[in-house]
N, C-alpha and C positions, 0 to 999 in steps of 0.2 A: 606519194609519202602517204602512208597511214599515221594514223596518230601516236600510235602505240609500239611503231617501229623507228628502232636507232639506225641515225643515216652511217651511212658508210665510215665519216669519219671517225664520231662516235665508236662503231664497234674497232676502228682499228687501235682509235684510244685506245679503248676497256683491255685490249687483247695486249698492250703495254703495260698499265697497272700491273694483266695481272700476273706478268716476268718476274718483278718482284714483290709478289706476296709476302714471301718470306720475310722482309724486309723491312713490312711495316707492322704497325701495333707496338710491340713492346723492343723492336731490335735497338740496342746501342752499340754501338762501332767500339766504342772503349769498353764495353765488358768484358772482352778478352784480357783482357790488358790486367798488373797487379800494380801492384804504385811501386815493389821492386823492378818490375821491368820495364815504366814509365822512366824511373829513378837514372838506372843503364843507360837510356835510352840519351836522356837527356848529358846524362857525364859522358857519351860516346860521343854525344855532338857539340860536344862545347869547344870554343873558340874565341874568335874575336866580338862576341855578342856584350850587350849593353847586362851588365851586371841584374840579375834578379830577371832575366827575361831569356829565354831558352831563345835557340835560333831555327829557323820553319823549317832546317833540316829533321830535325826531333817530329815537327809534322807529319812532312811528308813519310820520314822512317814508319813513325807507326801506322799512318792513315793507307799507305800505298799495299800491304796485305787486305788491307777490308773491301778495296777501291778492288783488288782484282778478283772476289769474289761475285761483284755485279758486273763483271767481265762475260764468265761466260753463259746465263739466262742471254744476253741482249745476242750473242752468235747463235 
């Protein structure tokens, strides 16, 4: 292997990084949600939680659509 050539493993890793170029830099998973939408999610998933601490279901509810976006490039 020449000094300026990338190994096969490095080439594969680089390809995986390119899949998610749109999600690096200034991307924020919460940028699409407004405060009222987050408050609605918290109210929707209230239950037997400790007062002042939202349920983990709120996180799952809000993050699921964002995680779904990551599925497409990998497939």
